[in-house]
DRENDO-1510 file (C-alpha; in Angstrom, 1 decimal, always signed):
<recs>
REC; n; res; u; v; w
REC; 1; MET; -14.7; +29.5; -13.9 .
REC; 2; SER; -11.9; +27.1; -12.9 .
REC; 3; ARG; -10.3; +25.9; -9.7 .
REC; 4; THR; -7.8; +23.2; -8.6 .
REC; 5; GLY; -8.4; +20.3; -6.4 .
REC; 6; LEU; -7.5; +16.9; -5.1 .
REC; 7; VAL; -9.3; +13.7; -6.1 .
REC; 8; LEU; -10.7; +12.0; -3.0 .
REC; 9; ALA; -12.7; +9.2; -4.6 .
REC; 10; ARG; -14.4; +7.8; -7.7 .
REC; 11; GLU; -18.0; +6.9; -7.5 .
REC; 12; GLY; -19.1; +5.4; -10.8 .
REC; 13; SER; -18.5; +8.1; -13.5 .
REC; 14; GLN; -18.2; +10.9; -10.9 .
REC; 15; PHE; -15.3; +12.0; -8.8 .
REC; 16; ARG; -15.3; +13.7; -5.4 .
REC; 17; VAL; -12.7; +16.5; -5.5 .
REC; 18; ASP; -11.5; +18.5; -2.5 .
REC; 19; THR; -11.0; +22.2; -3.4 .
REC; 20; GLU; -10.2; +25.3; -1.3 .
REC; 21; ASP; -13.9; +26.1; -1.5 .
REC; 22; GLY; -15.1; +22.7; -0.3 .
REC; 23; ILE; -15.7; +19.3; -1.8 .
REC; 24; VAL; -17.4; +19.2; -5.2 .
REC; 25; THR; -18.5; +16.4; -7.6 .
REC; 26; ALA; -17.0; +16.4; -11.1 .
REC; 27; VAL; -17.0; +14.3; -14.2 .
REC; 28; LEU; -14.2; +13.7; -16.7 .
REC; 29; ARG; -13.9; +15.9; -19.8 .
REC; 30; GLY; -14.2; +14.0; -23.0 .
REC; 31; ARG; -10.5; +14.2; -24.0 .
REC; 32; ILE; -9.3; +12.9; -20.7 .
REC; 33; LYS; -11.5; +9.8; -21.1 .
REC; 34; ARG; -9.7; +9.0; -24.3 .
REC; 35; ASP; -6.1; +9.2; -23.1 .
REC; 36; ASP; -3.9; +7.8; -20.3 .
REC; 37; SER; -4.4; +10.7; -17.8 .
REC; 38; ARG; -7.7; +9.4; -16.3 .
REC; 39; ALA; -8.0; +10.8; -12.8 .
REC; 40; LEU; -7.1; +8.6; -9.8 .
REC; 41; VAL; -7.4; +9.0; -6.1 .
REC; 42; GLY; -4.6; +11.4; -5.1 .
REC; 43; ASP; -4.4; +13.3; -8.4 .
REC; 44; ARG; -4.1; +17.0; -8.5 .
REC; 45; VAL; -6.6; +18.3; -11.1 .
REC; 46; THR; -7.9; +21.4; -12.7 .
REC; 47; LEU; -11.7; +21.8; -12.7 .
REC; 48; GLU; -13.8; +23.9; -15.1 .
REC; 49; GLN; -17.4; +24.8; -14.6 .
REC; 50; SER; -20.0; +24.9; -17.3 .
REC; 51; GLY; -23.8; +25.3; -16.7 .
REC; 52; GLY; -23.3; +24.7; -13.0 .
REC; 53; ASP; -21.6; +21.4; -13.4 .
REC; 54; TRP; -17.9; +20.7; -12.7 .
REC; 55; ALA; -15.6; +18.8; -15.1 .
REC; 56; ILE; -12.0; +17.6; -14.7 .
REC; 57; ALA; -10.1; +19.4; -17.5 .
REC; 58; THR; -6.5; +18.4; -16.7 .
REC; 59; VAL; -4.6; +16.1; -14.4 .
REC; 60; ALA; -1.2; +17.3; -13.1 .
REC; 61; GLU; +2.0; +15.3; -13.5 .
REC; 62; ARG; +2.3; +12.6; -10.8 .
REC; 63; THR; +5.2; +12.2; -8.4 .
REC; 64; ASN; +4.4; +8.5; -8.2 .
REC; 65; LEU; +1.7; +5.9; -9.0 .
REC; 66; LEU; +0.9; +2.9; -7.0 .
REC; 67; GLU; -0.4; +0.1; -9.1 .
REC; 68; ARG; -0.5; -3.7; -9.0 .
REC; 69; ARG; -0.8; -6.3; -11.6 .
REC; 70; ILE; -4.2; -7.9; -12.0 .
REC; 71; PRO; -3.8; -11.4; -10.6 .
REC; 72; GLY; -3.8; -13.9; -13.4 .
REC; 73; GLY; -3.6; -11.2; -16.0 .
REC; 74; ARG; -1.2; -9.0; -17.9 .
REC; 75; GLY; -2.7; -5.6; -17.2 .
REC; 76; THR; -2.4; -3.3; -14.2 .
REC; 77; ARG; -4.9; -1.8; -11.8 .
REC; 78; PRO; -3.9; +1.6; -10.5 .
REC; 79; ILE; -4.6; +2.3; -6.8 .
REC; 80; ALA; -3.6; +5.8; -6.0 .
REC; 81; ALA; -1.2; +8.6; -7.0 .
REC; 82; ASN; +1.1; +11.1; -5.3 .
REC; 83; LEU; +1.6; +9.2; -2.1 .
REC; 84; ASP; +4.1; +10.3; +0.6 .
REC; 85; GLN; +4.1; +7.0; +2.6 .
REC; 86; ILE; +2.4; +3.5; +2.7 .
REC; 87; PHE; +1.4; +1.8; +5.9 .
REC; 88; VAL; +1.1; -2.0; +5.6 .
REC; 89; MET; -1.3; -3.1; +8.3 .
REC; 90; THR; -1.6; -6.5; +9.9 .
REC; 91; ALA; -3.2; -7.9; +13.1 .
REC; 92; ALA; -1.2; -9.6; +15.8 .
REC; 93; ALA; -4.1; -12.1; +15.9 .
REC; 94; ASP; -7.6; -12.7; +14.6 .
REC; 95; PRO; -6.9; -13.0; +11.7 .
REC; 96; GLU; -3.5; -14.6; +12.0 .
REC; 97; PRO; -0.8; -12.6; +10.3 .
REC; 98; ILE; +0.6; -13.8; +7.0 .
REC; 99; PRO; +4.2; -12.6; +6.8 .
REC; 100; GLN; +4.6; -13.4; +3.2 .
REC; 101; LEU; +1.6; -11.2; +2.2 .
REC; 102; LEU; +3.1; -8.4; +4.3 .
REC; 103; ASP; +6.4; -8.9; +2.5 .
REC; 104; ARG; +4.6; -8.8; -0.9 .
REC; 105; LEU; +2.9; -5.5; +0.0 .
REC; 106; LEU; +6.2; -4.0; +1.2 .
REC; 107; VAL; +7.8; -5.0; -2.1 .
REC; 108; LEU; +5.0; -3.3; -3.9 .
REC; 109; ALA; +5.8; -0.1; -2.0 .
REC; 110; GLU; +9.6; -0.5; -2.6 .
REC; 111; SER; +9.2; -1.1; -6.3 .
REC; 112; ASN; +7.2; +2.1; -6.6 .
REC; 113; ASP; +9.8; +4.1; -4.5 .
REC; 114; ILE; +7.3; +4.9; -1.8 .
REC; 115; PRO; +8.5; +4.9; +1.8 .
REC; 116; ALA; +6.8; +2.2; +3.9 .
REC; 117; ALA; +6.0; +1.4; +7.5 .
REC; 118; VAL; +4.2; -1.5; +9.3 .
REC; 119; ILE; +1.2; -1.2; +11.6 .
REC; 120; VAL; +0.6; -4.2; +14.0 .
REC; 121; ASN; -3.0; -3.9; +15.3 .
REC; 122; LYS; -4.8; -5.9; +18.1 .
REC; 123; ILE; -1.9; -6.0; +20.5 .
REC; 124; ASP; -4.5; -6.3; +23.2 .
REC; 125; ARG; -5.2; -9.8; +21.9 .
REC; 126; ALA; -1.6; -10.9; +21.3 .
REC; 127; SER; +1.8; -9.2; +21.8 .
REC; 128; GLY; +2.9; -9.5; +18.2 .
REC; 129; GLU; +6.5; -9.4; +19.5 .
REC; 130; GLY; +7.9; -11.7; +16.9 .
REC; 131; LEU; +6.3; -9.8; +14.0 .
REC; 132; ILE; +7.4; -6.5; +15.4 .
REC; 133; LYS; +11.0; -7.6; +15.8 .
REC; 134; ARG; +10.9; -9.1; +12.3 .
REC; 135; PHE; +10.2; -5.8; +10.6 .
REC; 136; GLU; +12.3; -3.7; +12.9 .
REC; 137; GLN; +15.3; -5.8; +11.9 .
REC; 138; VAL; +14.6; -5.0; +8.3 .
REC; 139; GLY; +14.6; -1.3; +9.1 .
REC; 140; TYR; +10.9; -0.5; +8.7 .
REC; 141; PRO; +9.2; +1.8; +11.3 .
REC; 142; VAL; +6.7; -0.4; +13.2 .
REC; 143; PHE; +3.7; +0.9; +15.0 .
REC; 144; PRO; +2.2; -1.6; +17.5 .
REC; 145; ILE; -1.4; -0.4; +18.3 .
REC; 146; SER; -4.7; -1.4; +19.6 .
REC; 147; VAL; -7.7; +0.3; +18.0 .
REC; 148; THR; -9.8; -1.1; +20.8 .
REC; 149; THR; -7.8; +0.3; +23.7 .
REC; 150; GLY; -6.1; +3.2; +22.0 .
REC; 151; ALA; -2.6; +2.0; +22.7 .
REC; 152; GLY; +0.0; +3.3; +20.4 .
REC; 153; LEU; -2.3; +5.6; +18.4 .
REC; 154; ALA; -0.7; +8.9; +19.3 .
REC; 155; PRO; +2.7; +8.1; +17.7 .
REC; 156; LEU; +1.0; +6.8; +14.6 .
REC; 157; LEU; -1.2; +9.9; +14.3 .
REC; 158; ALA; +1.8; +12.2; +14.6 .
REC; 159; THR; +3.4; +10.6; +11.5 .
REC; 160; LEU; +0.2; +11.3; +9.4 .
REC; 161; HIS; +0.2; +15.1; +9.9 .
REC; 162; SER; +0.5; +17.0; +6.6 .
REC; 163; GLU; +1.3; +13.8; +4.6 .
REC; 164; VAL; -0.6; +11.7; +2.1 .
REC; 165; SER; -0.6; +8.2; +3.5 .
REC; 166; LEU; -2.1; +5.0; +2.2 .
REC; 167; VAL; -3.1; +2.1; +4.5 .
REC; 168; THR; -3.3; -1.3; +3.0 .
REC; 169; GLY; -3.4; -4.9; +4.2 .
REC; 170; ALA; -5.6; -8.0; +4.3 .
REC; 171; SER; -9.3; -7.8; +5.1 .
REC; 172; GLY; -10.1; -8.0; +8.8 .
REC; 173; VAL; -7.0; -6.5; +10.2 .
REC; 174; GLY; -8.8; -3.3; +11.3 .
REC; 175; LYS; -8.1; -0.7; +8.7 .
REC; 176; SER; -11.6; +0.8; +8.7 .
REC; 177; SER; -11.8; +0.7; +12.5 .
REC; 178; LEU; -8.5; +2.5; +12.6 .
REC; 179; LEU; -9.6; +5.2; +10.3 .
REC; 180; ASN; -12.8; +5.7; +12.2 .
REC; 181; VAL; -10.8; +6.3; +15.4 .
REC; 182; LEU; -8.2; +8.6; +13.7 .
REC; 183; GLN; -10.9; +10.7; +12.1 .
REC; 184; PRO; -14.1; +10.6; +14.2 .
REC; 185; GLY; -17.3; +10.9; +12.2 .
REC; 186; LEU; -16.2; +8.8; +9.3 .
REC; 187; THR; -18.4; +5.8; +10.3 .
REC; 188; LEU; -16.7; +3.6; +7.7 .
REC; 189; ARG; -18.1; +0.1; +7.4 .
REC; 190; THR; -16.3; -2.4; +9.5 .
REC; 191; GLY; -16.4; -6.2; +9.1 .
REC; 192; VAL; -15.9; -9.2; +11.3 .
REC; 193; VAL; -13.4; -12.0; +10.8 .
REC; 194; SER; -15.0; -15.2; +9.4 .
REC; 195; GLN; -14.8; -17.9; +12.0 .
REC; 196; LYS; -14.8; -20.5; +9.2 .
REC; 197; GLU; -11.9; -19.1; +7.1 .
REC; 198; GLY; -10.1; -17.0; +9.7 .
REC; 199; ARG; -10.1; -14.1; +7.3 .
REC; 200; GLY; -11.8; -10.8; +7.2 .
REC; 201; ARG; -14.7; -9.8; +5.0 .
REC; 202; HIS; -14.1; -6.9; +2.6 .
REC; 203; THR; -15.7; -3.7; +3.8 .
REC; 204; THR; -13.9; -1.2; +1.6 .
REC; 205; VAL; -14.9; -1.4; -2.1 .
REC; 206; THR; -12.7; +1.2; -3.8 .
REC; 207; ALA; -9.8; +3.4; -2.7 .
REC; 208; GLU; -10.9; +6.6; -0.9 .
REC; 209; MET; -8.8; +9.6; +0.3 .
REC; 210; LEU; -9.9; +10.9; +3.7 .
REC; 211; PRO; -9.0; +14.4; +4.9 .
REC; 212; LEU; -7.7; +14.5; +8.5 .
REC; 213; ASP; -8.6; +17.2; +10.9 .
REC; 214; GLY; -5.0; +17.7; +11.9 .
REC; 215; GLY; -3.9; +18.0; +8.3 .
REC; 216; GLY; -2.9; +15.5; +5.7 .
REC; 217; TYR; -4.9; +12.7; +4.0 .
REC; 218; LEU; -5.3; +9.0; +4.6 .
REC; 219; VAL; -6.1; +6.7; +1.7 .
REC; 220; ASP; -8.2; +3.6; +2.6 .
REC; 221; THR; -8.0; +0.7; +0.1 .
REC; 222; PRO; -9.9; -2.5; -0.4 .
REC; 223; GLY; -8.5; -5.5; +1.5 .
REC; 224; PHE; -6.8; -8.0; -0.7 .
REC; 225; SER; -5.0; -11.3; -0.3 .
REC; 226; ASP; -3.4; -11.6; -3.8 .
REC; 227; VAL; -1.1; -8.9; -5.2 .
REC; 228; GLY; +0.7; -9.3; -8.5 .
REC; 229; PHE; +3.8; -7.3; -9.3 .
REC; 230; TRP; +4.1; -5.2; -12.5 .
REC; 231; GLY; +7.1; -3.9; -14.3 .
REC; 232; LEU; +9.6; -5.5; -11.8 .
REC; 233; GLU; +12.5; -7.3; -13.4 .
REC; 234; PRO; +13.6; -10.5; -11.5 .
REC; 235; ARG; +17.2; -9.1; -11.1 .
REC; 236; GLY; +15.7; -6.0; -9.5 .
REC; 237; LEU; +13.7; -7.8; -6.8 .
REC; 238; VAL; +16.6; -7.9; -4.3 .
REC; 239; GLN; +16.6; -4.1; -4.2 .
REC; 240; CYS; +13.0; -4.3; -2.9 .
REC; 241; PHE; +14.2; -6.2; +0.2 .
REC; 242; PRO; +16.4; -3.7; +2.2 .
REC; 243; ASP; +17.7; -6.4; +4.5 .
REC; 244; LEU; +18.8; -8.6; +1.6 .
REC; 245; GLN; +20.2; -5.7; -0.5 .
REC; 246; ARG; +22.6; -4.8; +2.3 .
REC; 247; HIS; +24.2; -8.2; +2.0 .
REC; 248; ALA; +23.9; -8.5; -1.8 .
REC; 249; GLU; +26.7; -6.0; -2.0 .
REC; 250; GLU; +29.0; -8.7; -0.5 .
REC; 251; CYS; +28.2; -11.2; -3.2 .
REC; 252; ARG; +31.2; -12.5; -5.2 .
REC; 253; PHE; +29.5; -12.1; -8.5 .
REC; 254; PRO; +27.7; -9.0; -9.6 .
REC; 255; ASP; +24.9; -11.0; -11.4 .
REC; 256; CYS; +24.3; -13.3; -8.4 .
REC; 257; THR; +20.8; -14.6; -8.2 .
REC; 258; HIS; +21.2; -15.4; -4.5 .
REC; 259; ARG; +20.2; -19.0; -5.0 .
REC; 260; THR; +23.2; -21.4; -5.4 .
REC; 261; GLU; +26.1; -19.2; -6.4 .
REC; 262; PRO; +29.3; -19.5; -4.3 .
REC; 263; GLY; +30.2; -16.5; -2.3 .
REC; 264; CYS; +26.7; -15.2; -2.1 .
REC; 265; GLY; +26.4; -12.6; +0.7 .
REC; 266; VAL; +22.7; -12.9; +1.0 .
REC; 267; ARG; +22.7; -16.7; +1.6 .
REC; 268; ALA; +25.5; -16.3; +4.1 .
REC; 269; ALA; +23.4; -13.8; +6.1 .
REC; 270; VAL; +20.3; -16.0; +6.3 .
REC; 271; GLY; +19.7; -16.8; +10.0 .
REC; 272; THR; +21.7; -13.9; +11.2 .
REC; 273; GLY; +21.2; -10.6; +9.3 .
REC; 274; VAL; +18.4; -12.0; +7.2 .
REC; 275; ALA; +15.4; -13.8; +8.6 .
REC; 276; GLU; +14.8; -17.3; +7.1 .
REC; 277; ASP; +11.2; -16.5; +6.1 .
REC; 278; ARG; +12.2; -13.2; +4.5 .
REC; 279; TYR; +14.6; -15.1; +2.3 .
REC; 280; GLN; +11.9; -17.6; +1.5 .
REC; 281; SER; +9.6; -14.8; +0.5 .
REC; 282; PHE; +12.3; -13.5; -1.8 .
REC; 283; LEU; +12.7; -16.9; -3.5 .
REC; 284; THR; +8.9; -17.3; -3.9 .
REC; 285; PHE; +8.6; -13.9; -5.5 .
REC; 286; LEU; +11.7; -14.5; -7.7 .
REC; 287; ASP; +10.1; -17.7; -9.0 .
REC; 288; GLU; +6.9; -15.9; -9.7 .
REC; 289; LEU; +8.6; -13.1; -11.6 .
REC; 290; ASN; +10.7; -15.6; -13.7 .
REC; 291; THR; +7.5; -17.6; -14.5 .
REC; 292; GLU; +5.6; -14.5; -15.6 .
REC; 293; LEU; +8.5; -13.5; -17.7 .
REC; 294; ARG; +8.5; -16.8; -19.6 .
REC; 295; ASP; +4.7; -16.8; -19.9 .
REC; 296; TRP; +4.7; -13.3; -21.5 .
REC; 297; GLU; +7.5; -13.9; -23.9 .
</recs>
């Protein structure tokens, strides 16, 4: 007997797989363990049953794969596959937003060719006006919400219907609380913000795909504060900043690094079409990529 399904989560050596006949638990077939097609959250798989137990026999070709470099290392850590959109979530306050971390997560989405949007939670505690304007000027859809009061949740939920969406962001911004509200009955663990560090405590341990009653799936991911890029060339970084890329086409030289070259369209736009801190994020990531390139040679 065989059937197809969608991998929802990995729990040790077992996988929870959503099929048309319900959610089942499966293990990997031996040959899959030995190659590069190990199942990930979001994978479409074929299951085969033997002796009452289910096993993942094949993994379908992926439309995309979201992965990040292991901080301080040369390997990668896959997060999820076959995503339709990524929501980068922050809090307007408590913890204080870190714009450069948000930029980093958006670059991660852009470098994997996955559409991205921004969620600004806790607008009942602070307006988040500057943050909202910052990302709207870039061109990202922005959803100001309050999980506590319910403000702004209806428009966000409408965008999730029939899509596979991933929510990511730093710990403490309210991801698990949001998912509990969007899908009643989940009772995901929620954490509190450390008063000492002003940061949230991790409550999600591994990526997990959650079916939504209205259709679609939402992927919850562990909160993290350090994200390394993988497979991104320094000269390709500007393409992961939509606001900078628009002005890069105006540069005098086609190989402009957007640092000191005369006639640079990007530098000319800083303070008008490009926010100063967005440009600083670009320079920080560019230095990081150039340093990694030298270290790995």
